[in-house]
PyMOL Python script that loads the backbone (N, CA, C, O; Angstrom):
from pymol import cmd

cmd.read_pdbstr("""\
ATOM      1  N   MET A   1       0.837  -1.180   0.000  1.00  0.00           N
ATOM      2  CA  MET A   1       0.000   0.000   0.000  1.00  0.00           C
ATOM      3  C   MET A   1       0.882   1.242   0.000  1.00  0.00           C
ATOM      4  O   MET A   1       1.766   1.382   0.845  1.00  0.00           O
ATOM      5  N   HIS A   2       0.647   2.116  -0.921  1.00  0.00           N
ATOM      6  CA  HIS A   2       1.455   3.328  -1.083  1.00  0.00           C
ATOM      7  C   HIS A   2       0.780   4.489  -0.372  1.00  0.00           C
ATOM      8  O   HIS A   2      -0.379   4.808  -0.639  1.00  0.00           O
ATOM      9  N   LYS A   3       1.509   5.109   0.526  1.00  0.00           N
ATOM     10  CA  LYS A   3       0.958   6.270   1.234  1.00  0.00           C
ATOM     11  C   LYS A   3       1.173   7.519   0.401  1.00  0.00           C
ATOM     12  O   LYS A   3       2.260   7.745  -0.131  1.00  0.00           O
ATOM     13  N   GLU A   4       0.143   8.316   0.294  1.00  0.00           N
ATOM     14  CA  GLU A   4       0.235   9.568  -0.445  1.00  0.00           C
ATOM     15  C   GLU A   4       0.861  10.629   0.456  1.00  0.00           C
ATOM     16  O   GLU A   4       0.469  10.778   1.613  1.00  0.00           O
ATOM     17  N   ARG A   5       1.829  11.360  -0.076  1.00  0.00           N
ATOM     18  CA  ARG A   5       2.476  12.413   0.694  1.00  0.00           C
ATOM     19  C   ARG A   5       1.548  13.615   0.799  1.00  0.00           C
ATOM     20  O   ARG A   5       0.948  14.051  -0.184  1.00  0.00           O
ATOM     21  N   VAL A   6       1.449  14.123   1.984  1.00  0.00           N
ATOM     22  CA  VAL A   6       0.606  15.289   2.217  1.00  0.00           C
ATOM     23  C   VAL A   6       1.506  16.445   2.621  1.00  0.00           C
ATOM     24  O   VAL A   6       2.281  16.335   3.572  1.00  0.00           O
ATOM     25  N   PHE A   7       1.402  17.536   1.908  1.00  0.00           N
ATOM     26  CA  PHE A   7       2.209  18.707   2.200  1.00  0.00           C
ATOM     27  C   PHE A   7       1.347  19.750   2.899  1.00  0.00           C
ATOM     28  O   PHE A   7       0.279  20.124   2.415  1.00  0.00           O
ATOM     29  N   THR A   8       1.829  20.204   4.030  1.00  0.00           N
ATOM     30  CA  THR A   8       1.105  21.258   4.737  1.00  0.00           C
ATOM     31  C   THR A   8       1.794  22.579   4.461  1.00  0.00           C
ATOM     32  O   THR A   8       3.006  22.637   4.254  1.00  0.00           O
ATOM     33  N   LYS A   9       1.010  23.624   4.461  1.00  0.00           N
ATOM     34  CA  LYS A   9       1.572  24.953   4.222  1.00  0.00           C
ATOM     35  C   LYS A   9       2.393  25.379   5.425  1.00  0.00           C
ATOM     36  O   LYS A   9       1.939  25.277   6.565  1.00  0.00           O
ATOM     37  N   LYS A  10       3.599  25.855   5.168  1.00  0.00           N
ATOM     38  CA  LYS A  10       4.489  26.332   6.210  1.00  0.00           C
ATOM     39  C   LYS A  10       4.990  27.715   5.834  1.00  0.00           C
ATOM     40  O   LYS A  10       5.049  28.068   4.656  1.00  0.00           O
ATOM     41  N   LEU A  11       5.349  28.489   6.842  1.00  0.00           N
ATOM     42  CA  LEU A  11       5.902  29.808   6.574  1.00  0.00           C
ATOM     43  C   LEU A  11       7.248  29.676   5.890  1.00  0.00           C
ATOM     44  O   LEU A  11       8.055  28.814   6.241  1.00  0.00           O
ATOM     45  N   ALA A  12       7.482  30.526   4.923  1.00  0.00           N
ATOM     46  CA  ALA A  12       8.762  30.557   4.218  1.00  0.00           C
ATOM     47  C   ALA A  12       9.706  31.454   5.016  1.00  0.00           C
ATOM     48  O   ALA A  12       9.884  32.627   4.686  1.00  0.00           O
ATOM     49  N   TRP A  13      10.306  30.899   6.061  1.00  0.00           N
ATOM     50  CA  TRP A  13      11.078  31.698   7.012  1.00  0.00           C
ATOM     51  C   TRP A  13      12.296  32.367   6.389  1.00  0.00           C
ATOM     52  O   TRP A  13      12.852  33.292   6.981  1.00  0.00           O
ATOM     53  N   HIS A  14      12.723  31.927   5.218  1.00  0.00           N
ATOM     54  CA  HIS A  14      13.837  32.617   4.560  1.00  0.00           C
ATOM     55  C   HIS A  14      13.447  34.044   4.183  1.00  0.00           C
ATOM     56  O   HIS A  14      14.311  34.859   3.862  1.00  0.00           O
ATOM     57  N   GLU A  15      12.153  34.347   4.219  1.00  0.00           N
ATOM     58  CA  GLU A  15      11.685  35.696   3.930  1.00  0.00           C
ATOM     59  C   GLU A  15      11.673  36.576   5.175  1.00  0.00           C
ATOM     60  O   GLU A  15      11.050  37.637   5.177  1.00  0.00           O
ATOM     61  N   ILE A  16      12.352  36.146   6.225  1.00  0.00           N
ATOM     62  CA  ILE A  16      12.348  36.882   7.489  1.00  0.00           C
ATOM     63  C   ILE A  16      12.919  38.294   7.306  1.00  0.00           C
ATOM     64  O   ILE A  16      12.657  39.178   8.122  1.00  0.00           O
ATOM     65  N   VAL A  17      13.681  38.503   6.262  1.00  0.00           N
ATOM     66  CA  VAL A  17      14.233  39.830   5.990  1.00  0.00           C
ATOM     67  C   VAL A  17      13.167  40.759   5.415  1.00  0.00           C
ATOM     68  O   VAL A  17      13.425  41.935   5.159  1.00  0.00           O
ATOM     69  N   ASN A  18      12.003  40.231   5.223  1.00  0.00           N
ATOM     70  CA  ASN A  18      10.869  40.973   4.696  1.00  0.00           C
ATOM     71  C   ASN A  18      10.646  42.252   5.509  1.00  0.00           C
ATOM     72  O   ASN A  18      10.439  42.190   6.721  1.00  0.00           O
ATOM     73  N   VAL A  19      10.687  43.398   4.847  1.00  0.00           N
ATOM     74  CA  VAL A  19      10.554  44.694   5.520  1.00  0.00           C
ATOM     75  C   VAL A  19       9.177  44.843   6.153  1.00  0.00           C
ATOM     76  O   VAL A  19       9.057  45.398   7.245  1.00  0.00           O
ATOM     77  N   ALA A  20       8.146  44.360   5.489  1.00  0.00           N
ATOM     78  CA  ALA A  20       6.792  44.454   6.041  1.00  0.00           C
ATOM     79  C   ALA A  20       6.706  43.681   7.350  1.00  0.00           C
ATOM     80  O   ALA A  20       6.085  44.143   8.307  1.00  0.00           O
ATOM     81  N   TYR A  21       7.327  42.506   7.394  1.00  0.00           N
ATOM     82  CA  TYR A  21       7.330  41.707   8.621  1.00  0.00           C
ATOM     83  C   TYR A  21       7.955  42.498   9.765  1.00  0.00           C
ATOM     84  O   TYR A  21       7.405  42.554  10.865  1.00  0.00           O
ATOM     85  N   LYS A  22       9.100  43.104   9.501  1.00  0.00           N
ATOM     86  CA  LYS A  22       9.787  43.874  10.542  1.00  0.00           C
ATOM     87  C   LYS A  22       8.918  45.032  11.028  1.00  0.00           C
ATOM     88  O   LYS A  22       8.862  45.316  12.224  1.00  0.00           O
ATOM     89  N   HIS A  23       8.247  45.690  10.099  1.00  0.00           N
ATOM     90  CA  HIS A  23       7.398  46.825  10.449  1.00  0.00           C
ATOM     91  C   HIS A  23       6.205  46.379  11.306  1.00  0.00           C
ATOM     92  O   HIS A  23       5.922  46.978  12.344  1.00  0.00           O
ATOM     93  N   VAL A  24       5.519  45.335  10.870  1.00  0.00           N
ATOM     94  CA  VAL A  24       4.355  44.837  11.609  1.00  0.00           C
ATOM     95  C   VAL A  24       4.785  44.318  12.975  1.00  0.00           C
ATOM     96  O   VAL A  24       4.118  44.585  13.974  1.00  0.00           O
ATOM     97  N   LEU A  25       5.892  43.577  13.031  1.00  0.00           N
ATOM     98  CA  LEU A  25       6.376  43.057  14.310  1.00  0.00           C
ATOM     99  C   LEU A  25       6.707  44.196  15.268  1.00  0.00           C
ATOM    100  O   LEU A  25       6.376  44.128  16.452  1.00  0.00           O
ATOM    101  N   CYS A  26       7.345  45.222  14.773  1.00  0.00           N
ATOM    102  CA  CYS A  26       7.693  46.377  15.607  1.00  0.00           C
ATOM    103  C   CYS A  26       6.427  47.009  16.191  1.00  0.00           C
ATOM    104  O   CYS A  26       6.391  47.353  17.372  1.00  0.00           O
ATOM    105  N   LYS A  27       5.395  47.161  15.365  1.00  0.00           N
ATOM    106  CA  LYS A  27       4.141  47.746  15.846  1.00  0.00           C
ATOM    107  C   LYS A  27       3.503  46.861  16.920  1.00  0.00           C
ATOM    108  O   LYS A  27       3.010  47.367  17.928  1.00  0.00           O
ATOM    109  N   LEU A  28       3.512  45.560  16.708  1.00  0.00           N
ATOM    110  CA  LEU A  28       2.922  44.645  17.685  1.00  0.00           C
ATOM    111  C   LEU A  28       3.714  44.629  18.991  1.00  0.00           C
ATOM    112  O   LEU A  28       3.133  44.620  20.076  1.00  0.00           O
ATOM    113  N   LEU A  29       5.030  44.626  18.882  1.00  0.00           N
ATOM    114  CA  LEU A  29       5.856  44.598  20.101  1.00  0.00           C
ATOM    115  C   LEU A  29       5.725  45.896  20.891  1.00  0.00           C
ATOM    116  O   LEU A  29       5.787  45.887  22.120  1.00  0.00           O
ATOM    117  N   ASN A  30       5.543  47.004  20.190  1.00  0.00           N
ATOM    118  CA  ASN A  30       5.379  48.285  20.877  1.00  0.00           C
ATOM    119  C   ASN A  30       4.075  48.371  21.660  1.00  0.00           C
ATOM    120  O   ASN A  30       3.940  49.215  22.546  1.00  0.00           O
ATOM    121  N   LYS A  31       3.116  47.507  21.343  1.00  0.00           N
ATOM    122  CA  LYS A  31       1.845  47.488  22.058  1.00  0.00           C
ATOM    123  C   LYS A  31       1.925  46.723  23.378  1.00  0.00           C
ATOM    124  O   LYS A  31       1.005  46.800  24.193  1.00  0.00           O
ATOM    125  N   ILE A  32       3.013  45.990  23.595  1.00  0.00           N
ATOM    126  CA  ILE A  32       3.142  45.194  24.816  1.00  0.00           C
ATOM    127  C   ILE A  32       3.432  46.120  25.996  1.00  0.00           C
ATOM    128  O   ILE A  32       4.384  46.900  25.980  1.00  0.00           O
ATOM    129  N   GLU A  33       2.601  46.011  26.995  1.00  0.00           N
ATOM    130  CA  GLU A  33       2.790  46.830  28.195  1.00  0.00           C
ATOM    131  C   GLU A  33       3.806  46.131  29.101  1.00  0.00           C
ATOM    132  O   GLU A  33       3.582  45.013  29.566  1.00  0.00           O
ATOM    133  N   ILE A  34       4.907  46.805  29.334  1.00  0.00           N
ATOM    134  CA  ILE A  34       5.945  46.253  30.200  1.00  0.00           C
ATOM    135  C   ILE A  34       5.812  46.901  31.570  1.00  0.00           C
ATOM    136  O   ILE A  34       5.937  48.117  31.713  1.00  0.00           O
ATOM    137  N   ARG A  35       5.560  46.079  32.562  1.00  0.00           N
ATOM    138  CA  ARG A  35       5.406  46.564  33.929  1.00  0.00           C
ATOM    139  C   ARG A  35       6.741  46.364  34.647  1.00  0.00           C
ATOM    140  O   ARG A  35       6.991  45.320  35.250  1.00  0.00           O
ATOM    141  N   LEU A  36       7.583  47.378  34.567  1.00  0.00           N
ATOM    142  CA  LEU A  36       8.946  47.276  35.096  1.00  0.00           C
ATOM    143  C   LEU A  36       8.981  46.941  36.581  1.00  0.00           C
ATOM    144  O   LEU A  36       9.873  46.221  37.030  1.00  0.00           O
ATOM    145  N   TYR A  37       8.031  47.448  37.343  1.00  0.00           N
ATOM    146  CA  TYR A  37       8.049  47.185  38.773  1.00  0.00           C
ATOM    147  C   TYR A  37       7.947  45.688  39.063  1.00  0.00           C
ATOM    148  O   TYR A  37       8.457  45.218  40.080  1.00  0.00           O
ATOM    149  N   GLU A  38       7.293  44.940  38.181  1.00  0.00           N
ATOM    150  CA  GLU A  38       7.179  43.501  38.381  1.00  0.00           C
ATOM    151  C   GLU A  38       8.488  42.783  38.054  1.00  0.00           C
ATOM    152  O   GLU A  38       8.782  41.727  38.615  1.00  0.00           O
ATOM    153  N   LEU A  39       9.256  43.353  37.160  1.00  0.00           N
ATOM    154  CA  LEU A  39      10.504  42.705  36.761  1.00  0.00           C
ATOM    155  C   LEU A  39      11.662  43.039  37.692  1.00  0.00           C
ATOM    156  O   LEU A  39      12.734  42.443  37.584  1.00  0.00           O
ATOM    157  N   HIS A  40      11.460  43.977  38.594  1.00  0.00           N
ATOM    158  CA  HIS A  40      12.522  44.361  39.524  1.00  0.00           C
ATOM    159  C   HIS A  40      12.494  43.568  40.820  1.00  0.00           C
ATOM    160  O   HIS A  40      13.260  43.856  41.739  1.00  0.00           O
ATOM    161  N   CYS A  41      11.653  42.611  40.901  1.00  0.00           N
ATOM    162  CA  CYS A  41      11.570  41.774  42.098  1.00  0.00           C
ATOM    163  C   CYS A  41      12.909  41.040  42.262  1.00  0.00           C
ATOM    164  O   CYS A  41      13.428  40.471  41.301  1.00  0.00           O
ATOM    165  N   THR A  42      13.453  41.055  43.456  1.00  0.00           N
ATOM    166  CA  THR A  42      14.763  40.427  43.699  1.00  0.00           C
ATOM    167  C   THR A  42      14.641  39.000  44.214  1.00  0.00           C
ATOM    168  O   THR A  42      15.645  38.301  44.349  1.00  0.00           O
ATOM    169  N   ASN A  43      13.434  38.568  44.498  1.00  0.00           N
ATOM    170  CA  ASN A  43      13.214  37.212  44.979  1.00  0.00           C
ATOM    171  C   ASN A  43      13.143  36.273  43.773  1.00  0.00           C
ATOM    172  O   ASN A  43      12.150  36.276  43.045  1.00  0.00           O
ATOM    173  N   MET A  44      14.178  35.476  43.560  1.00  0.00           N
ATOM    174  CA  MET A  44      14.247  34.604  42.385  1.00  0.00           C
ATOM    175  C   MET A  44      13.191  33.489  42.412  1.00  0.00           C
ATOM    176  O   MET A  44      12.921  32.863  41.387  1.00  0.00           O
ATOM    177  N   LEU A  45      12.608  33.250  43.564  1.00  0.00           N
ATOM    178  CA  LEU A  45      11.596  32.209  43.678  1.00  0.00           C
ATOM    179  C   LEU A  45      10.180  32.783  43.647  1.00  0.00           C
ATOM    180  O   LEU A  45       9.208  32.071  43.900  1.00  0.00           O
ATOM    181  N   CYS A  46      10.077  34.044  43.343  1.00  0.00           N
ATOM    182  CA  CYS A  46       8.786  34.736  43.312  1.00  0.00           C
ATOM    183  C   CYS A  46       7.937  34.189  42.163  1.00  0.00           C
ATOM    184  O   CYS A  46       8.277  34.357  40.992  1.00  0.00           O
ATOM    185  N   LYS A  47       6.848  33.542  42.508  1.00  0.00           N
ATOM    186  CA  LYS A  47       5.975  32.947  41.494  1.00  0.00           C
ATOM    187  C   LYS A  47       5.384  34.009  40.571  1.00  0.00           C
ATOM    188  O   LYS A  47       5.237  33.768  39.373  1.00  0.00           O
ATOM    189  N   GLU A  48       5.047  35.171  41.105  1.00  0.00           N
ATOM    190  CA  GLU A  48       4.469  36.236  40.281  1.00  0.00           C
ATOM    191  C   GLU A  48       5.450  36.695  39.211  1.00  0.00           C
ATOM    192  O   GLU A  48       5.060  36.946  38.071  1.00  0.00           O
ATOM    193  N   GLN A  49       6.730  36.805  39.582  1.00  0.00           N
ATOM    194  CA  GLN A  49       7.744  37.229  38.618  1.00  0.00           C
ATOM    195  C   GLN A  49       7.891  36.181  37.516  1.00  0.00           C
ATOM    196  O   GLN A  49       7.970  36.531  36.338  1.00  0.00           O
ATOM    197  N   VAL A  50       7.929  34.923  37.881  1.00  0.00           N
ATOM    198  CA  VAL A  50       8.044  33.846  36.887  1.00  0.00           C
ATOM    199  C   VAL A  50       6.826  33.864  35.967  1.00  0.00           C
ATOM    200  O   VAL A  50       6.961  33.725  34.751  1.00  0.00           O
ATOM    201  N   ASP A  51       5.647  34.035  36.543  1.00  0.00           N
ATOM    202  CA  ASP A  51       4.427  34.102  35.733  1.00  0.00           C
ATOM    203  C   ASP A  51       4.459  35.288  34.767  1.00  0.00           C
ATOM    204  O   ASP A  51       4.060  35.164  33.610  1.00  0.00           O
ATOM    205  N   ASP A  52       4.936  36.436  35.250  1.00  0.00           N
ATOM    206  CA  ASP A  52       5.017  37.623  34.398  1.00  0.00           C
ATOM    207  C   ASP A  52       5.976  37.400  33.231  1.00  0.00           C
ATOM    208  O   ASP A  52       5.675  37.750  32.090  1.00  0.00           O
ATOM    209  N   ILE A  53       7.123  36.817  33.529  1.00  0.00           N
ATOM    210  CA  ILE A  53       8.102  36.552  32.464  1.00  0.00           C
ATOM    211  C   ILE A  53       7.526  35.559  31.459  1.00  0.00           C
ATOM    212  O   ILE A  53       7.709  35.725  30.253  1.00  0.00           O
ATOM    213  N   ASN A  54       6.842  34.542  31.935  1.00  0.00           N
ATOM    214  CA  ASN A  54       6.202  33.583  31.020  1.00  0.00           C
ATOM    215  C   ASN A  54       5.131  34.261  30.173  1.00  0.00           C
ATOM    216  O   ASN A  54       4.980  33.954  28.991  1.00  0.00           O
ATOM    217  N   ASP A  55       4.386  35.186  30.782  1.00  0.00           N
ATOM    218  CA  ASP A  55       3.377  35.940  30.028  1.00  0.00           C
ATOM    219  C   ASP A  55       4.032  36.785  28.936  1.00  0.00           C
ATOM    220  O   ASP A  55       3.556  36.807  27.801  1.00  0.00           O
ATOM    221  N   TYR A  56       5.124  37.480  29.273  1.00  0.00           N
ATOM    222  CA  TYR A  56       5.836  38.285  28.276  1.00  0.00           C
ATOM    223  C   TYR A  56       6.335  37.395  27.140  1.00  0.00           C
ATOM    224  O   TYR A  56       6.229  37.755  25.967  1.00  0.00           O
ATOM    225  N   HIS A  57       6.867  36.256  27.488  1.00  0.00           N
ATOM    226  CA  HIS A  57       7.360  35.318  26.476  1.00  0.00           C
ATOM    227  C   HIS A  57       6.233  34.917  25.529  1.00  0.00           C
ATOM    228  O   HIS A  57       6.418  34.907  24.312  1.00  0.00           O
ATOM    229  N   SER A  58       5.071  34.589  26.082  1.00  0.00           N
ATOM    230  CA  SER A  58       3.933  34.175  25.265  1.00  0.00           C
ATOM    231  C   SER A  58       3.459  35.293  24.346  1.00  0.00           C
ATOM    232  O   SER A  58       3.135  35.048  23.184  1.00  0.00           O
ATOM    233  N   VAL A  59       3.418  36.516  24.859  1.00  0.00           N
ATOM    234  CA  VAL A  59       2.958  37.652  24.058  1.00  0.00           C
ATOM    235  C   VAL A  59       3.963  37.958  22.942  1.00  0.00           C
ATOM    236  O   VAL A  59       3.564  38.254  21.816  1.00  0.00           O
ATOM    237  N   ILE A  60       5.244  37.889  23.245  1.00  0.00           N
ATOM    238  CA  ILE A  60       6.274  38.140  22.226  1.00  0.00           C
ATOM    239  C   ILE A  60       6.209  37.067  21.146  1.00  0.00           C
ATOM    240  O   ILE A  60       6.270  37.378  19.956  1.00  0.00           O
ATOM    241  N   LYS A  61       6.088  35.816  21.549  1.00  0.00           N
ATOM    242  CA  LYS A  61       5.999  34.713  20.588  1.00  0.00           C
ATOM    243  C   LYS A  61       4.757  34.869  19.710  1.00  0.00           C
ATOM    244  O   LYS A  61       4.828  34.694  18.493  1.00  0.00           O
ATOM    245  N   ALA A  62       3.629  35.195  20.324  1.00  0.00           N
ATOM    246  CA  ALA A  62       2.393  35.387  19.560  1.00  0.00           C
ATOM    247  C   ALA A  62       2.524  36.551  18.587  1.00  0.00           C
ATOM    248  O   ALA A  62       2.005  36.488  17.472  1.00  0.00           O
ATOM    249  N   SER A  63       3.212  37.612  18.996  1.00  0.00           N
ATOM    250  CA  SER A  63       3.426  38.764  18.115  1.00  0.00           C
ATOM    251  C   SER A  63       4.261  38.367  16.899  1.00  0.00           C
ATOM    252  O   SER A  63       3.961  38.770  15.775  1.00  0.00           O
ATOM    253  N   CYS A  64       5.302  37.580  17.127  1.00  0.00           N
ATOM    254  CA  CYS A  64       6.150  37.119  16.017  1.00  0.00           C
ATOM    255  C   CYS A  64       5.344  36.284  15.035  1.00  0.00           C
ATOM    256  O   CYS A  64       5.459  36.462  13.823  1.00  0.00           O
ATOM    257  N   MET A  65       4.529  35.375  15.553  1.00  0.00           N
ATOM    258  CA  MET A  65       3.739  34.514  14.680  1.00  0.00           C
ATOM    259  C   MET A  65       2.647  35.300  13.944  1.00  0.00           C
ATOM    260  O   MET A  65       2.362  35.031  12.777  1.00  0.00           O
ATOM    261  N   LYS A  66       2.043  36.266  14.631  1.00  0.00           N
ATOM    262  CA  LYS A  66       1.005  37.080  14.000  1.00  0.00           C
ATOM    263  C   LYS A  66       1.587  37.914  12.860  1.00  0.00           C
ATOM    264  O   LYS A  66       0.999  37.995  11.781  1.00  0.00           O
ATOM    265  N   ALA A  67       2.748  38.534  13.103  1.00  0.00           N
ATOM    266  CA  ALA A  67       3.405  39.315  12.057  1.00  0.00           C
ATOM    267  C   ALA A  67       3.799  38.418  10.892  1.00  0.00           C
ATOM    268  O   ALA A  67       3.649  38.798   9.730  1.00  0.00           O
ATOM    269  N   ALA A  68       4.297  37.238  11.201  1.00  0.00           N
ATOM    270  CA  ALA A  68       4.693  36.301  10.146  1.00  0.00           C
ATOM    271  C   ALA A  68       3.504  35.873   9.314  1.00  0.00           C
ATOM    272  O   ALA A  68       3.590  35.818   8.087  1.00  0.00           O
ATOM    273  N   SER A  69       2.387  35.566   9.973  1.00  0.00           N
ATOM    274  CA  SER A  69       1.214  35.112   9.216  1.00  0.00           C
ATOM    275  C   SER A  69       0.658  36.214   8.324  1.00  0.00           C
ATOM    276  O   SER A  69       0.034  35.926   7.302  1.00  0.00           O
ATOM    277  N   ARG A  70       0.875  37.464   8.696  1.00  0.00           N
ATOM    278  CA  ARG A  70       0.404  38.591   7.881  1.00  0.00           C
ATOM    279  C   ARG A  70       1.348  38.906   6.722  1.00  0.00           C
ATOM    280  O   ARG A  70       0.900  39.353   5.666  1.00  0.00           O
ATOM    281  N   CYS A  71       2.636  38.680   6.906  1.00  0.00           N
ATOM    282  CA  CYS A  71       3.618  39.230   5.959  1.00  0.00           C
ATOM    283  C   CYS A  71       4.487  38.208   5.232  1.00  0.00           C
ATOM    284  O   CYS A  71       5.097  38.542   4.217  1.00  0.00           O
ATOM    285  N   ILE A  72       4.557  37.001   5.712  1.00  0.00           N
ATOM    286  CA  ILE A  72       5.452  36.014   5.108  1.00  0.00           C
ATOM    287  C   ILE A  72       4.611  34.981   4.384  1.00  0.00           C
ATOM    288  O   ILE A  72       3.677  34.412   4.949  1.00  0.00           O
ATOM    289  N   SER A  73       4.951  34.748   3.139  1.00  0.00           N
ATOM    290  CA  SER A  73       4.183  33.797   2.338  1.00  0.00           C
ATOM    291  C   SER A  73       4.363  32.385   2.893  1.00  0.00           C
ATOM    292  O   SER A  73       5.256  32.121   3.698  1.00  0.00           O
ATOM    293  N   THR A  74       3.506  31.506   2.448  1.00  0.00           N
ATOM    294  CA  THR A  74       3.606  30.112   2.867  1.00  0.00           C
ATOM    295  C   THR A  74       4.035  29.266   1.683  1.00  0.00           C
ATOM    296  O   THR A  74       3.917  29.672   0.527  1.00  0.00           O
ATOM    297  N   THR A  75       4.523  28.108   1.991  1.00  0.00           N
ATOM    298  CA  THR A  75       4.944  27.180   0.954  1.00  0.00           C
ATOM    299  C   THR A  75       4.496  25.783   1.338  1.00  0.00           C
ATOM    300  O   THR A  75       4.486  25.429   2.517  1.00  0.00           O
ATOM    301  N   SER A  76       4.131  25.007   0.363  1.00  0.00           N
ATOM    302  CA  SER A  76       3.794  23.612   0.641  1.00  0.00           C
ATOM    303  C   SER A  76       4.884  22.704   0.076  1.00  0.00           C
ATOM    304  O   SER A  76       4.768  21.479   0.103  1.00  0.00           O
ATOM    305  N   LYS A  77       5.927  23.321  -0.427  1.00  0.00           N
ATOM    306  CA  LYS A  77       7.052  22.585  -0.983  1.00  0.00           C
ATOM    307  C   LYS A  77       7.847  21.962   0.167  1.00  0.00           C
ATOM    308  O   LYS A  77       8.174  22.659   1.127  1.00  0.00           O
ATOM    309  N   PRO A  78       8.157  20.689   0.091  1.00  0.00           N
ATOM    310  CA  PRO A  78       8.914  20.085   1.187  1.00  0.00           C
ATOM    311  C   PRO A  78      10.336  20.640   1.251  1.00  0.00           C
ATOM    312  O   PRO A  78      10.960  20.900   0.222  1.00  0.00           O
ATOM    313  N   ILE A  79      10.822  20.811   2.437  1.00  0.00           N
ATOM    314  CA  ILE A  79      12.188  21.281   2.632  1.00  0.00           C
ATOM    315  C   ILE A  79      13.028  20.087   3.042  1.00  0.00           C
ATOM    316  O   ILE A  79      12.748  19.435   4.048  1.00  0.00           O
ATOM    317  N   ILE A  80      14.048  19.806   2.266  1.00  0.00           N
ATOM    318  CA  ILE A  80      14.898  18.656   2.529  1.00  0.00           C
ATOM    319  C   ILE A  80      16.246  19.173   3.011  1.00  0.00           C
ATOM    320  O   ILE A  80      16.984  19.813   2.262  1.00  0.00           O
ATOM    321  N   ALA A  81      16.552  18.890   4.256  1.00  0.00           N
ATOM    322  CA  ALA A  81      17.802  19.366   4.848  1.00  0.00           C
ATOM    323  C   ALA A  81      19.000  18.840   4.061  1.00  0.00           C
ATOM    324  O   ALA A  81      19.086  17.648   3.766  1.00  0.00           O
ATOM    325  N   GLY A  82      19.918  19.734   3.728  1.00  0.00           N
ATOM    326  CA  GLY A  82      21.139  19.352   3.031  1.00  0.00           C
ATOM    327  C   GLY A  82      21.009  19.263   1.524  1.00  0.00           C
ATOM    328  O   GLY A  82      22.003  19.033   0.835  1.00  0.00           O
ATOM    329  N   TRP A  83      19.805  19.441   0.994  1.00  0.00           N
ATOM    330  CA  TRP A  83      19.611  19.284  -0.446  1.00  0.00           C
ATOM    331  C   TRP A  83      20.538  20.186  -1.242  1.00  0.00           C
ATOM    332  O   TRP A  83      21.262  19.702  -2.113  1.00  0.00           O
ATOM    333  N   ASN A  84      20.535  21.486  -0.965  1.00  0.00           N
ATOM    334  CA  ASN A  84      21.340  22.425  -1.747  1.00  0.00           C
ATOM    335  C   ASN A  84      22.828  22.166  -1.578  1.00  0.00           C
ATOM    336  O   ASN A  84      23.583  22.285  -2.543  1.00  0.00           O
ATOM    337  N   ASP A  85      23.263  21.816  -0.382  1.00  0.00           N
ATOM    338  CA  ASP A  85      24.692  21.628  -0.125  1.00  0.00           C
ATOM    339  C   ASP A  85      25.221  20.295  -0.636  1.00  0.00           C
ATOM    340  O   ASP A  85      26.348  20.227  -1.126  1.00  0.00           O
ATOM    341  N   LEU A  86      24.428  19.241  -0.528  1.00  0.00           N
ATOM    342  CA  LEU A  86      24.940  17.899  -0.787  1.00  0.00           C
ATOM    343  C   LEU A  86      24.472  17.259  -2.089  1.00  0.00           C
ATOM    344  O   LEU A  86      25.176  16.412  -2.639  1.00  0.00           O
ATOM    345  N   VAL A  87      23.314  17.639  -2.588  1.00  0.00           N
ATOM    346  CA  VAL A  87      22.725  16.892  -3.697  1.00  0.00           C
ATOM    347  C   VAL A  87      22.496  17.726  -4.954  1.00  0.00           C
ATOM    348  O   VAL A  87      22.539  17.188  -6.060  1.00  0.00           O
ATOM    349  N   ARG A  88      22.255  19.016  -4.808  1.00  0.00           N
ATOM    350  CA  ARG A  88      21.859  19.843  -5.935  1.00  0.00           C
ATOM    351  C   ARG A  88      22.840  19.762  -7.119  1.00  0.00           C
ATOM    352  O   ARG A  88      22.406  19.713  -8.270  1.00  0.00           O
ATOM    353  N   HIS A  89      24.136  19.747  -6.854  1.00  0.00           N
ATOM    354  CA  HIS A  89      25.091  19.712  -7.971  1.00  0.00           C
ATOM    355  C   HIS A  89      24.964  18.420  -8.781  1.00  0.00           C
ATOM    356  O   HIS A  89      25.176  18.440  -9.994  1.00  0.00           O
ATOM    357  N   PHE A  90      24.621  17.296  -8.140  1.00  0.00           N
ATOM    358  CA  PHE A  90      24.409  16.043  -8.887  1.00  0.00           C
ATOM    359  C   PHE A  90      23.175  16.157  -9.769  1.00  0.00           C
ATOM    360  O   PHE A  90      23.179  15.674 -10.902  1.00  0.00           O
ATOM    361  N   LYS A  91      22.127  16.785  -9.270  1.00  0.00           N
ATOM    362  CA  LYS A  91      20.906  16.986 -10.058  1.00  0.00           C
ATOM    363  C   LYS A  91      21.216  17.858 -11.255  1.00  0.00           C
ATOM    364  O   LYS A  91      20.823  17.553 -12.381  1.00  0.00           O
ATOM    365  N   ASP A  92      21.939  18.972 -10.996  1.00  0.00           N
ATOM    366  CA  ASP A  92      22.268  19.892 -12.087  1.00  0.00           C
ATOM    367  C   ASP A  92      23.119  19.223 -13.152  1.00  0.00           C
ATOM    368  O   ASP A  92      22.930  19.480 -14.341  1.00  0.00           O
ATOM    369  N   GLN A  93      24.068  18.356 -12.744  1.00  0.00           N
ATOM    370  CA  GLN A  93      24.922  17.651 -13.695  1.00  0.00           C
ATOM    371  C   GLN A  93      24.104  16.660 -14.526  1.00  0.00           C
ATOM    372  O   GLN A  93      24.361  16.488 -15.717  1.00  0.00           O
ATOM    373  N   SER A  94      23.126  16.012 -13.903  1.00  0.00           N
ATOM    374  CA  SER A  94      22.330  15.020 -14.626  1.00  0.00           C
ATOM    375  C   SER A  94      21.407  15.658 -15.643  1.00  0.00           C
ATOM    376  O   SER A  94      21.034  15.021 -16.628  1.00  0.00           O
ATOM    377  N   ILE A  95      21.034  16.908 -15.418  1.00  0.00           N
ATOM    378  CA  ILE A  95      20.134  17.598 -16.333  1.00  0.00           C
ATOM    379  C   ILE A  95      20.873  18.050 -17.591  1.00  0.00           C
ATOM    380  O   ILE A  95      20.283  18.080 -18.670  1.00  0.00           O
ATOM    381  N   CYS A  96      22.150  18.401 -17.469  1.00  0.00           N
ATOM    382  CA  CYS A  96      22.927  18.935 -18.608  1.00  0.00           C
ATOM    383  C   CYS A  96      23.098  17.972 -19.728  1.00  0.00           C
ATOM    384  O   CYS A  96      23.727  18.300 -20.734  1.00  0.00           O
TER     385      CYS A  96
END
""", "prot")
cmd.dss("prot")
cmd.show_as("cartoon", "prot")
cmd.util.cbc("prot")
cmd.orient("prot")
């Protein structure tokens, strides 16, 4: 039985240099309210401080993904690690 390959759409992260992405990400990150007084807690075991840092992490990650989904195209082409470095020249030689 032959399994059919299914390609899912993925972000084309090589487009990270995309100027629109940088602009949108900057706008989203600037909207994050940073409560400095919470980050100045000196108690390393303070649960509130850990929760705040985890919240900031989640908001920053969500901002990156939101900007990417708005500005970076998707691809359903499979990405094969090492293809360009190890195999592409053999393909090019066989085509000539």
